[in-house]
N, CA, C and O of each residue as an XYZ file, in Angstrom:
804
protein
N       0.556     -1.114      0.136
C      -0.171      0.220     -0.049
C       1.021      1.288      0.143
O       0.898      2.190     -0.685
N       1.788      1.405      0.722
C       2.980      2.606      1.046
C       3.704      2.715     -0.522
O       3.802      3.686     -1.272
N       3.978      1.871     -0.617
C       4.535      2.056     -2.349
C       3.670      2.341     -2.862
O       3.767      3.517     -3.214
N       2.410      1.721     -3.257
C       1.484      2.277     -4.077
C       1.177      4.119     -4.000
O       1.252      4.800     -5.023
N       0.790      4.807     -2.443
C       0.793      5.813     -2.409
C       2.399      6.771     -2.708
O       2.747      7.902     -3.048
N       2.774      5.959     -2.470
C       4.347      6.788     -2.622
C       4.877      6.576     -4.270
O       5.872      7.179     -4.673
N       4.438      6.060     -4.765
C       4.336      5.874     -6.642
C       3.638      6.490     -7.102
O       3.767      6.816     -8.282
N       2.516      6.932     -6.268
C       1.347      7.431     -7.018
C       1.832      9.716     -6.319
O       1.562     10.682     -7.033
N       2.482      9.830     -4.953
C       2.703     10.573     -4.840
C       3.815     11.672     -5.833
O       3.650     12.881     -5.993
N       4.941     10.822     -6.397
C       6.102     10.971     -7.316
C       5.181     10.977     -8.568
O       5.330     11.938     -9.322
N       4.473     10.268     -8.821
C       3.775     10.890    -10.264
C       3.468     11.950    -10.499
O       3.810     12.658    -11.446
N       2.369     12.295     -9.129
C       1.901     13.639     -9.623
C       2.896     15.089     -9.280
O       2.767     16.272     -9.597
N       3.806     14.420     -8.566
C       4.703     15.559     -8.580
C       5.620     15.925     -9.413
O       6.490     16.785     -9.282
N       5.308     14.999    -10.571
C       6.553     15.389    -12.211
C       5.301     16.446    -12.632
O       5.393     17.637    -12.926
N       4.058     15.561    -12.556
C       3.070     16.384    -13.285
C       2.892     17.871    -13.086
O       2.571     18.705    -13.933
N       3.215     18.079    -11.552
C       2.982     19.531    -11.009
C       3.903     20.709    -11.387
O       3.714     21.917    -11.527
N       5.246     19.688    -11.528
C       6.214     20.638    -12.252
C       6.088     20.801    -13.383
O       6.656     21.787    -13.852
N       5.231     19.841    -14.385
C       4.885     20.476    -15.591
C       3.776     21.575    -15.725
O       3.660     22.599    -16.399
N       3.088     20.993    -14.890
C       1.919     22.504    -14.711
C       3.109     23.494    -14.184
O       2.901     24.606    -14.669
N       3.954     23.493    -13.595
C       4.552     24.777    -12.619
C       5.288     25.494    -14.000
O       5.419     26.704    -14.184
N       5.677     24.519    -14.804
C       6.363     25.072    -16.182
C       5.648     25.825    -17.001
O       5.877     26.944    -17.458
N       4.200     24.643    -17.229
C       3.170     26.048    -18.158
C       2.599     27.467    -17.845
O       2.255     28.478    -18.457
N       2.710     26.849    -16.150
C       2.081     28.845    -16.019
C       3.264     29.948    -15.901
O       3.016     31.127    -15.648
N       4.855     29.346    -16.155
C       5.591     29.950    -15.954
C       6.267     30.827    -17.362
O       7.021     31.789    -17.503
N       5.472     29.823    -18.336
C       6.162     29.601    -19.619
C       5.027     31.479    -20.467
O       3.871     31.841    -20.248
N       5.820     31.937    -21.109
C       4.717     33.203    -21.920
C       4.254     32.835    -23.161
O       3.438     33.484    -23.816
N       4.733     31.870    -23.469
C       3.912     31.434    -24.705
C       3.539     29.430    -24.989
O       4.082     28.331    -25.103
N       2.217     30.142    -24.971
C       1.177     28.479    -24.109
C       1.685     27.474    -25.294
O       1.435     26.287    -25.087
N       2.187     27.709    -26.188
C       2.686     26.541    -27.105
C       3.917     26.240    -26.464
O       4.095     25.057    -26.757
N       4.921     26.629    -25.728
C       6.219     26.026    -25.216
C       5.766     25.349    -24.272
O       5.930     24.131    -24.190
N       5.023     26.172    -23.287
C       4.348     25.683    -21.677
C       3.700     24.319    -21.978
O       4.107     23.357    -21.326
N       2.483     24.086    -23.137
C       1.971     22.559    -23.279
C       2.974     21.980    -23.733
O       2.862     20.941    -23.082
N       4.267     21.766    -24.608
C       5.268     21.222    -24.652
C       6.106     20.617    -23.253
O       6.612     19.547    -22.912
N       5.951     21.759    -22.774
C       6.677     21.665    -21.550
C       5.751     20.209    -20.641
O       6.339     19.270    -20.105
N       4.694     20.335    -20.672
C       4.061     19.973    -19.720
C       4.223     18.374    -19.986
O       3.843     17.427    -19.298
N       4.824     18.402    -21.050
C       4.791     16.584    -21.409
C       5.833     16.028    -20.329
O       5.611     14.853    -20.036
N       6.804     16.550    -19.743
C       7.533     16.461    -18.826
C       6.887     15.107    -17.921
O       7.428     14.048    -17.604
N       5.423     15.659    -17.642
C       4.876     14.664    -16.564
C       4.522     13.583    -16.566
O       4.588     12.924    -15.529
N       3.905     12.914    -18.028
C       3.903     11.711    -18.718
C       5.154     11.435    -19.154
O       5.038     10.261    -19.507
N       5.980     11.670    -19.306
C       7.167     11.391    -20.018
C       8.169     10.416    -18.794
O       9.039      9.569    -18.992
N       7.588     10.981    -17.496
C       8.658     11.052    -16.181
C       8.041      9.700    -15.711
O       8.685      8.655    -15.612
N       6.377      9.883    -15.365
C       5.631      8.895    -15.412
C       5.550      6.918    -16.193
O       5.400      5.745    -15.851
N       5.785      7.814    -17.399
C       5.806      6.204    -18.383
C       7.198      5.443    -18.333
O       7.479      4.261    -18.527
N       7.992      6.588    -17.990
C       9.630      6.218    -18.005
C       9.958      4.924    -16.810
O      10.561      3.860    -16.954
N       9.351      5.467    -15.724
C       9.777      4.700    -14.512
C       8.646      4.159    -14.000
O       8.624      3.881    -12.801
N       7.353      3.883    -14.941
C       5.985      3.671    -14.293
C       4.998      3.781    -13.070
O       4.165      3.001    -12.608
N       5.424      5.089    -12.710
C       4.668      5.433    -11.956
C       3.151      5.151    -11.933
O       2.462      4.505    -12.722
N       2.768      5.936    -10.604
C       1.202      5.306    -10.488
C       0.332      6.297    -10.524
O      -0.159      6.772     -9.500
N       0.102      6.641    -11.532
C      -0.806      8.363    -12.001
C      -2.308      7.568    -12.624
O      -2.666      6.701    -13.422
N      -2.706      8.295    -11.891
C      -4.318      7.951    -12.184
C      -4.769      7.749    -13.648
O      -5.230      6.754    -14.207
N      -4.513      8.920    -14.073
C      -5.094      9.173    -16.053
C      -4.160      7.979    -16.744
O      -4.585      7.452    -17.772
N      -3.040      7.605    -16.247
C      -2.300      6.491    -16.680
C      -3.005      4.959    -16.658
O      -2.882      4.085    -17.516
N      -3.840      4.906    -15.313
C      -3.771      3.307    -14.979
C      -5.519      3.174    -15.580
O      -5.873      2.263    -16.328
N      -6.146      3.907    -15.242
C      -7.548      3.727    -15.372
C      -8.178      3.295    -16.715
O      -9.206      2.618    -16.710
N      -7.810      3.528    -17.425
C      -8.133      3.066    -18.739
C      -7.740      1.723    -19.076
O      -7.783      1.328    -20.241
N      -7.322      0.933    -18.029
C      -6.797     -0.675    -18.769
C      -7.506     -1.557    -16.904
O      -6.967     -2.443    -16.240
N      -8.686     -0.879    -16.669
C      -9.266     -1.653    -15.626
C     -10.443     -2.747    -16.569
O     -10.640     -3.911    -16.220
N     -11.070     -2.162    -17.675
C     -11.717     -3.005    -18.152
C     -10.242     -4.863    -18.503
O     -10.287     -6.067    -18.247
N      -9.623     -4.271    -18.917
C      -8.662     -5.586    -19.177
C      -8.476     -6.351    -18.190
O      -8.673     -7.543    -17.954
N      -8.027     -5.399    -17.598
C      -7.312     -5.886    -15.574
C      -7.678     -5.505    -14.137
O      -6.888     -5.007    -13.335
N      -9.244     -5.858    -13.849
C      -9.946     -5.331    -13.532
C     -10.000     -6.329    -11.701
O     -11.071     -6.475    -11.112
N      -8.753     -6.829    -11.172
C      -8.890     -8.255    -10.100
C      -8.840     -6.310     -9.165
O      -8.856     -5.134     -9.530
N      -8.773     -7.140     -7.792
C      -8.017     -7.018     -6.913
C      -7.263     -5.939     -6.323
O      -7.422     -5.132     -5.406
N      -6.270     -6.254     -7.293
C      -5.085     -6.213     -7.098
C      -4.395     -4.734     -7.843
O      -3.534     -4.039     -7.303
N      -5.021     -4.473     -9.214
C      -5.261     -4.014    -10.022
C      -6.278     -2.527     -9.599
O      -6.063     -1.427    -10.108
N      -7.587     -2.850     -8.392
C      -7.979     -1.724     -8.260
C      -7.297     -1.032     -7.135
O      -7.588      0.124     -6.827
N      -6.335     -1.773     -6.481
C      -5.981     -1.776     -5.164
C      -4.812     -0.567     -5.531
O      -4.590      0.408     -4.813
N      -4.192     -0.846     -6.697
C      -2.924      0.205     -6.972
C      -3.616      1.163     -7.719
O      -3.033      2.245     -7.652
N      -4.724      1.201     -8.471
C      -5.600      2.474     -8.801
C      -5.787      3.283     -7.860
O      -5.407      4.421     -8.136
N      -6.201      3.161     -6.902
C      -7.232      3.995     -5.874
C      -6.057      4.234     -4.861
O      -5.900      5.429     -4.612
N      -5.260      3.448     -4.265
C      -4.268      4.028     -3.444
C      -3.727      4.810     -4.340
O      -3.751      5.960     -3.902
N      -3.143      4.747     -5.612
C      -2.073      5.430     -6.820
C      -3.282      6.964     -6.838
O      -2.822      8.037     -7.230
N      -4.383      6.903     -6.502
C      -5.246      8.243     -6.761
C      -4.746      9.048     -5.489
O      -4.080     10.052     -5.737
N      -4.971      8.752     -4.216
C      -5.007      9.091     -3.117
C      -3.088      9.773     -2.996
O      -2.843     10.926     -2.641
N      -2.098      8.847     -3.339
C      -0.547      9.358     -3.684
C      -0.790     10.499     -4.507
O      -0.223     11.560     -4.248
N      -1.752     10.367     -5.692
C      -1.996     11.797     -6.480
C      -2.525     13.146     -6.280
O      -2.379     14.160     -6.963
N      -3.236     12.919     -5.092
C      -3.403     13.927     -4.479
C      -2.925     14.668     -3.920
O      -2.750     15.857     -4.185
N      -2.478     13.755     -2.579
C      -1.463     14.016     -1.622
C      -0.157     15.061     -2.394
O       0.306     16.141     -2.028
N       0.082     14.399     -3.308
C       1.405     14.801     -4.077
C       1.299     16.164     -4.838
O       2.185     16.979     -5.097
N      -0.427     16.181     -5.205
C      -0.528     17.478     -6.268
C      -1.069     18.492     -4.895
O      -0.892     19.710     -4.910
N      -1.511     18.019     -4.138
C      -1.252     19.342     -2.606
C      -0.317     19.650     -2.100
O      -0.338     20.806     -1.679
N       0.985     18.839     -1.857
C       2.024     19.456     -1.203
C       2.836     19.918     -2.479
O       3.945     20.339     -2.151
N       2.658     19.950     -3.519
C       3.616     20.615     -4.697
C       2.520     22.071     -5.179
O       2.994     23.126     -5.601
N       1.345     21.874     -5.039
C       0.886     23.134     -4.984
C       0.787     24.345     -3.647
O       0.669     25.570     -3.694
N       0.858     23.704     -2.867
C       1.220     24.519     -1.368
C       2.860     25.111     -1.325
O       3.366     26.201     -1.056
N       3.375     23.784     -1.740
C       4.981     24.850     -1.880
C       5.381     25.690     -3.166
O       6.320     26.486     -3.189
N       4.460     25.378     -4.339
C       4.865     26.517     -5.469
C       3.758     27.301     -5.281
O       3.799     28.203     -6.116
N       2.611     27.407     -4.459
C       2.466     28.876     -3.922
C       2.974     29.855     -2.740
O       2.731     31.034     -2.482
N       4.007     28.595     -1.962
C       4.625     29.873     -0.805
C       6.316     30.353     -1.723
O       7.096     31.207     -1.303
N       6.515     29.474     -3.078
C       7.868     30.176     -3.268
C       7.241     30.869     -4.462
O       8.053     31.786     -4.580
N       6.447     31.043     -5.328
C       6.363     31.937     -6.279
C       4.495     32.325     -6.445
O       3.588     31.928     -7.176
N       4.647     33.456     -5.138
C       3.357     34.058     -5.335
C       2.375     34.676     -6.421
O       1.171     34.930     -6.409
N       3.635     34.850     -7.594
C       3.271     35.300     -8.617
C       2.303     34.382     -9.718
O       1.242     34.734    -10.234
N       3.008     33.147     -9.884
C       2.696     31.910    -10.040
C       1.291     31.258     -9.601
O       0.555     30.608    -10.343
N       1.027     31.618     -8.002
C      -0.040     30.889     -7.708
C      -1.370     32.192     -7.548
O      -2.348     32.104     -6.805
N      -0.993     33.509     -8.604
C      -1.670     34.386     -9.148
C      -2.018     33.586    -10.256
O      -3.190     33.211    -10.303
N      -1.125     33.190    -11.303
C      -1.529     32.737    -12.647
C      -2.634     31.306    -12.241
O      -3.401     30.923    -13.125
N      -2.630     30.804    -11.276
C      -2.840     29.505    -10.953
C      -4.735     30.149    -11.178
O      -5.614     29.785    -11.960
N      -4.721     31.069    -10.228
C      -6.164     31.384     -9.914
C      -7.279     32.103    -11.122
O      -8.492     32.000    -11.304
N      -6.495     32.641    -11.608
C      -7.487     33.204    -12.989
C      -7.562     32.074    -13.907
O      -8.269     32.073    -14.915
N      -6.687     30.949    -13.469
C      -6.860     29.241    -14.509
C      -7.764     29.049    -13.857
O      -8.891     29.443    -14.157
N      -7.450     28.316    -12.675
C      -8.922     28.160    -11.726
C     -10.012     28.642    -11.927
O     -10.884     27.876    -12.338
N     -10.303     29.884    -11.740
C     -11.353     30.092    -11.690
C     -11.979     29.925    -12.964
O     -13.070     29.445    -12.655
N     -11.941     30.065    -14.655
C     -12.063     30.256    -16.012
C     -12.636     28.462    -15.818
O     -13.714     28.049    -16.247
N     -11.729     27.724    -15.166
C     -12.187     26.398    -15.336
C     -13.630     26.180    -14.198
O     -14.423     25.265    -14.420
N     -13.830     27.153    -12.974
C     -14.869     27.065    -12.027
C     -16.117     27.720    -13.002
O     -17.271     27.803    -12.583
N     -15.707     28.166    -14.351
C     -17.106     28.979    -14.678
C     -17.582     28.066    -15.766
O     -18.604     28.216    -16.435
N     -16.573     26.958    -15.865
C     -17.577     25.816    -17.046
C     -18.966     25.156    -16.811
O     -19.275     25.522    -15.677
N     -19.720     24.563    -17.181
C     -20.648     23.930    -17.112
C     -20.348     22.439    -16.430
O     -19.281     21.866    -16.649
N     -21.250     21.937    -15.691
C     -21.212     20.501    -14.908
C     -20.252     19.546    -17.055
O     -19.159     18.991    -17.171
N     -21.205     19.779    -18.052
C     -21.004     19.046    -18.753
C     -19.758     19.373    -19.845
O     -19.211     18.724    -20.736
N     -19.672     20.151    -19.528
C     -18.500     21.002    -20.231
C     -17.094     20.766    -19.573
O     -15.951     20.532    -19.965
N     -17.550     20.890    -18.738
C     -16.244     19.988    -17.504
C     -15.814     18.842    -17.725
O     -14.661     18.681    -18.125
N     -16.633     17.840    -17.514
C     -17.005     16.124    -18.194
C     -16.482     15.602    -19.748
O     -16.138     14.460    -20.052
N     -16.516     16.341    -20.284
C     -16.265     16.620    -21.758
C     -15.061     16.875    -22.183
O     -14.445     16.109    -22.924
N     -14.609     17.987    -21.751
C     -13.259     18.295    -21.653
C     -12.522     17.326    -20.811
O     -11.625     16.810    -21.478
N     -12.562     16.903    -19.642
C     -12.155     15.537    -18.786
C     -11.980     14.620    -20.135
O     -10.893     14.143    -20.462
N     -12.951     14.474    -20.727
C     -13.315     12.997    -21.194
C     -12.468     12.740    -22.319
O     -12.024     11.618    -22.564
N     -12.189     13.968    -23.148
C     -11.030     14.297    -24.425
C      -9.790     14.168    -23.707
O      -8.952     13.612    -24.418
N      -9.317     14.498    -22.464
C      -8.160     14.541    -21.739
C      -7.357     13.223    -21.962
O      -6.222     12.974    -22.368
N      -8.796     12.217    -21.376
C      -8.626     10.699    -21.333
C      -8.157      9.872    -22.065
O      -7.206      9.091    -22.104
N      -9.130     10.228    -22.740
C      -8.458      9.610    -24.641
C      -7.039     10.095    -24.837
O      -6.163      9.301    -25.180
N      -6.829     11.166    -24.665
C      -5.132     11.840    -25.433
C      -4.214     11.422    -24.487
O      -3.071     11.313    -24.931
N      -4.430     11.042    -22.828
C      -3.463     10.764    -22.102
C      -3.146      8.841    -21.837
O      -2.292      8.179    -21.247
N      -4.807      8.437    -22.940
C      -4.811      6.808    -22.666
C      -3.462      6.674    -24.313
O      -2.438      5.992    -24.358
N      -3.946      7.452    -25.236
C      -3.007      7.526    -26.381
C      -1.840      7.180    -26.192
O      -1.226      6.234    -26.687
N      -1.474      8.042    -25.379
C       0.212      8.445    -25.127
C       1.166      7.375    -24.426
O       2.357      7.070    -24.481
N      -0.226      6.875    -23.590
C       0.321      5.690    -22.102
C       0.395      4.653    -23.589
O       1.538      4.563    -24.037
N      -0.528      3.997    -24.259
C      -0.494      3.045    -24.403
C       0.221      3.225    -26.033
O       0.290      2.065    -26.439
N       0.569      3.810    -26.720
C       1.422      4.171    -27.843
C       2.817      3.807    -27.061
O       3.506      2.957    -27.626
N       3.396      4.428    -25.639
C       4.831      3.970    -25.438
C       4.887      2.443    -24.736
O       5.920      1.882    -24.370
N       3.705      1.980    -24.653
C       3.731      0.331    -23.253
C       3.613     -0.233    -24.805
O       4.391     -1.159    -25.036
N       2.827      0.145    -25.828
C       2.822     -1.399    -27.150
C       3.134     -1.153    -27.963
O       2.896     -1.950    -28.870
N       3.866      0.054    -28.300
C       4.546      0.548    -29.511
C       5.766      0.874    -29.438
O       6.596      0.609    -30.308
N       6.010      1.539    -28.291
C       7.683      1.888    -28.009
C       8.070      3.034    -28.384
O       9.267      3.279    -28.532
N       6.999      4.033    -28.627
C       7.074      5.225    -29.332
C       6.738      6.724    -28.497
O       5.560      6.756    -28.140
N       7.303      7.613    -28.224
C       6.854      8.535    -27.466
C       5.836      9.961    -28.274
O       5.409     11.023    -27.822
N       5.776      9.430    -29.372
C       5.146     10.121    -30.384
C       3.833     10.427    -29.673
O       3.416     11.581    -29.778
N       3.333      9.805    -29.170
C       1.450      9.775    -28.690
C       1.491     11.186    -27.014
O       0.645     12.011    -26.668
N       2.605     10.906    -26.531
C       2.764     11.640    -25.471
C       3.322     12.998    -26.013
O       2.607     13.931    -25.647
N       4.534     13.437    -26.883
C       4.714     14.527    -27.116
C       4.225     15.237    -28.237
O       4.665     16.351    -28.518
N       3.275     14.625    -28.951
C       2.198     15.093    -29.559
C       0.829     15.147    -28.361
O       0.178     16.153    -28.075
N       0.680     13.996    -27.895
C      -1.090     14.126    -27.181
C      -1.001     14.933    -26.478
O      -1.957     15.697    -26.605
N      -0.064     15.349    -25.437
C      -0.156     16.354    -24.190
C      -0.185     17.668    -24.468
O      -0.677     18.515    -23.723
N       0.248     17.845    -25.359
C       0.351     19.435    -26.012
C      -1.211     19.427    -26.146
O      -1.930     20.118    -25.424
N      -1.582     18.762    -26.927
C      -2.852     18.855    -27.924
C      -3.839     18.835    -26.848
O      -4.731     19.665    -27.021
N      -3.934     18.184    -25.868
C      -4.619     18.225    -24.328
C      -5.042     19.532    -23.984
O      -6.124     20.042    -23.691
N      -3.487     20.058    -24.143
C      -3.347     21.251    -23.045
C      -3.620     22.704    -23.810
O      -4.065     23.671    -23.191
N      -3.249     22.754    -25.470
C      -3.589     23.852    -26.554
C      -5.073     23.767    -26.472
O      -5.747     24.797    -26.499
N      -5.591     22.636    -26.377
C      -7.257     22.179    -26.343
C      -8.067     23.127    -25.238
O      -9.135     23.722    -25.381
N      -7.183     23.055    -24.089
C      -8.256     23.411    -22.966
C      -8.685     22.017    -22.058
O      -9.196     22.155    -20.947
N      -8.514     21.128    -22.445
C      -8.983     19.363    -22.049
C      -8.285     20.044    -20.750
O      -7.545     21.004    -20.539
N      -8.905     19.053    -20.017
C      -9.446     18.951    -18.524
C      -8.373     17.827    -17.558
O      -8.801     16.748    -17.969
N      -7.495     17.550    -16.757
C      -6.105     16.535    -16.250
C      -6.627     16.698    -15.175
O      -6.668     17.840    -14.717
N      -7.310     15.354    -14.284
C      -7.614     15.662    -12.913
C      -6.625     15.800    -11.773
O      -6.843     16.234    -10.641
N      -5.609     15.392    -12.240
C      -4.460     15.367    -10.906
C      -3.808     16.999    -11.648
O      -3.319     17.738    -10.792
N      -3.788     17.439    -12.810
C      -2.861     18.830    -12.656
C      -3.656     19.485    -12.181
O      -3.223     20.356    -11.428
N      -5.114     19.405    -12.365
C      -6.076     20.396    -11.501
C      -5.721     19.965    -10.054
O      -4.943     20.624     -9.363
N      -5.987     19.466     -9.867
C      -5.165     19.117     -7.852
C      -4.153     19.962     -7.675
O      -4.055     20.388     -6.524
N      -3.286     20.382     -8.527
C      -2.027     21.193     -8.449
C      -2.478     22.521     -8.588
O      -1.934     23.325     -7.832
N      -3.268     22.924     -9.303
C      -3.385     23.934     -9.881
C      -4.369     24.826     -8.816
O      -3.952     25.977     -8.693
N      -5.486     24.554     -8.090
C      -6.097     24.300     -6.965
C      -6.041     24.668     -5.919
O      -6.618     25.418     -5.133
N      -4.659     23.561     -6.049
C      -4.119     24.102     -4.846
C      -3.154     24.959     -4.383
O      -2.961     25.325     -3.224
N      -2.409     25.324     -5.649
C      -1.605     26.396     -5.676
C      -2.429     27.672     -5.962
O      -1.882     28.756     -5.760
N      -3.284     27.645     -6.266
C      -4.429     28.757     -6.821
C      -4.666     29.202     -5.158
O      -4.671     30.420     -4.974
N      -4.812     28.555     -4.245
C      -5.491     28.483     -2.584
C      -6.852     28.538     -2.493
O      -7.387     29.166     -1.580
N      -7.640     27.805     -3.546
C      -8.679     27.773     -3.906
C      -9.448     26.654     -2.961
O      -9.305     25.620     -3.614
N     -10.128     26.345     -1.863
C     -10.252     25.158     -1.117
C     -11.686     25.150     -1.159
O     -12.186     25.976     -0.395
N     -12.384     24.558     -1.734
C     -13.695     24.819     -1.927
C     -14.686     23.637     -2.223
O     -14.314     22.760     -3.003
N     -15.864     23.569     -1.673
C     -16.607     22.084     -2.538
C     -16.957     22.589     -3.620
O     -17.569     21.679     -4.180
N     -16.959     23.548     -4.335
C     -16.922     23.438     -5.767
C     -15.537     23.396     -6.076
O     -15.678     23.361     -7.298
N     -14.543     23.377     -5.943
C     -13.468     23.346     -6.553
C     -13.433     21.390     -6.299
O     -13.143     20.577     -7.178
N     -13.763     21.118     -5.067
C     -13.458     19.665     -5.341
C     -14.503     18.559     -5.872
O     -14.463     17.337     -5.725
N     -15.349     19.277     -6.462
C     -16.522     19.073     -6.987
C     -15.820     19.090     -8.555
O     -16.139     18.095     -9.205
N     -15.117     19.841     -9.115
C     -14.895     20.018    -10.101
C     -13.616     18.542    -10.381
O     -13.638     17.568    -11.134
N     -12.813     18.944     -9.550
C     -11.940     18.072     -9.665
C     -12.691     16.591     -9.695
O     -12.468     15.884    -10.677
N     -13.561     16.106     -8.667
C     -14.690     14.957     -8.469
C     -14.665     14.706    -10.180
O     -14.222     13.667    -10.669
N     -15.081     15.559    -10.791
C     -15.942     15.142    -12.261
C     -15.082     15.217    -13.057
O     -15.524     14.844    -14.143
N     -13.504     15.661    -13.145
C     -12.558     15.538    -14.344
C     -11.895     14.203    -13.777
O     -11.027     13.948    -14.611
N     -11.847     13.092    -12.664
C     -11.618     12.877    -12.122
C     -12.200     11.085    -13.074
O     -11.674     10.101    -13.594
N     -13.926     11.787    -12.707
C     -14.648     10.655    -13.736
C     -14.797     10.826    -15.020
O     -15.252      9.880    -15.664
N     -14.434     12.131    -15.737
C     -13.958     12.502    -17.197
C     -12.819     11.877    -17.759
O     -12.824     11.213    -18.796
N     -12.102     12.050    -17.228
C     -10.786     11.316    -17.302
C     -11.013      9.675    -17.614
O     -10.932      9.226    -18.758
N     -11.271      8.955    -16.588
C     -11.763      7.828    -16.383
C     -12.373      7.317    -17.947
O     -11.872      6.606    -18.818
N     -13.439      7.899    -17.869
C     -14.635      7.414    -19.036
C     -14.007      7.604    -20.277
O     -14.113      6.777    -21.183
N     -13.267      8.791    -20.390
C     -12.726      8.983    -21.496
C     -11.173      7.925    -22.026
O     -10.548      7.959    -23.087
N     -10.980      7.151    -20.909
C      -9.930      6.516    -21.261
C     -10.285      5.506    -21.663
O      -9.910      5.225    -22.801
N     -11.365      4.277    -20.748
C     -11.990      3.424    -20.642
C     -12.529      3.368    -22.145
O     -12.025      2.459    -22.805
N     -13.457      4.168    -22.807
C     -14.142      4.110    -23.934
C     -12.923      3.903    -24.878
O     -12.941      2.993    -25.707
N     -11.863      4.747    -24.753
C     -11.167      4.795    -26.382
C     -10.510      3.413    -25.941
O      -9.800      2.958    -26.838
N     -10.551      2.791    -25.035
C      -9.622      1.304    -24.991
C     -10.696      0.625    -25.497
O     -10.339      0.302    -26.630
N     -11.917      0.183    -25.292
C     -12.685     -0.651    -25.779
C     -12.844     -0.003    -27.661
O     -12.948     -0.729    -28.649
N     -12.821      1.083    -27.649
C     -12.818      1.125    -29.166
C     -11.570      0.626    -30.147
O     -11.518      0.187    -31.296
N     -10.679      0.889    -29.203
C      -9.695      0.237    -30.229
C      -9.939     -1.005    -29.910
O      -9.948     -1.611    -30.982
N     -10.142     -1.730    -29.061
C     -10.710     -3.432    -29.418
C     -11.595     -3.595    -30.294
O     -11.486     -4.502    -31.118
N     -12.897     -2.544    -30.284
C     -13.744     -2.584    -31.065
C     -13.051     -2.974    -32.415
O     -13.088     -4.099    -32.913
N     -12.290     -1.669    -33.034
C     -10.960     -1.511    -33.891
C     -10.458     -3.003    -34.777
O     -10.386     -3.187    -35.992
N     -10.177     -3.887    -33.684
C      -9.448     -4.974    -33.946
C      -8.249     -4.558    -34.219
O      -7.577     -5.123    -35.082
N      -7.880     -3.702    -33.656
C      -6.342     -3.410    -33.046
C      -5.622     -3.444    -32.480
O      -4.487     -2.974    -32.555
N      -6.255     -4.170    -31.575
C      -5.746     -4.449    -29.692
C      -6.082     -6.061    -29.827
O      -6.596     -6.615    -30.799
N      -5.693     -6.603    -28.707
C      -6.516     -7.742    -28.590
C      -6.589     -8.058    -27.400
O      -7.260     -9.032    -27.061
């Protein structure tokens, strides 16, 4: 259990660093590319990131898989919160940028948030699966900037953003929970589409 949580904390810490780079960049495209650090690190080290695991839960949904997913999600939350608090303390300017970003997120309708989470889940699954099964980084290096530039929502990154912004409310918690759901649905649906298309066995 502890290893699963620590792996989750480590995964979200790398994602948070990518989020910090995105907030720091004056150019959105550069920030979107730098955000790939998160999924690159997670994929190379096999870390426990919720969005990298949830898409495989239909293929492998035994007790161990669920344990890994849920303890990892807890670790993702802990890591995102700790990194957000640290970033807010170290860089008030970035905290202000995070606040502006998060206020825009909270202005979304639930349906819009769910859809944005869904498409992010598709792209994260694509990046992870291409790395795992095809040995290529193309899905990460293209897919991550696509979801960032498209304004899609990544639940673990949002844990970091809301904490860095100092926004702790039931509405923020509900938003993150909605994105967790959207990411999961997107990943699972895309996994089934690949199987239905006959490109995966």
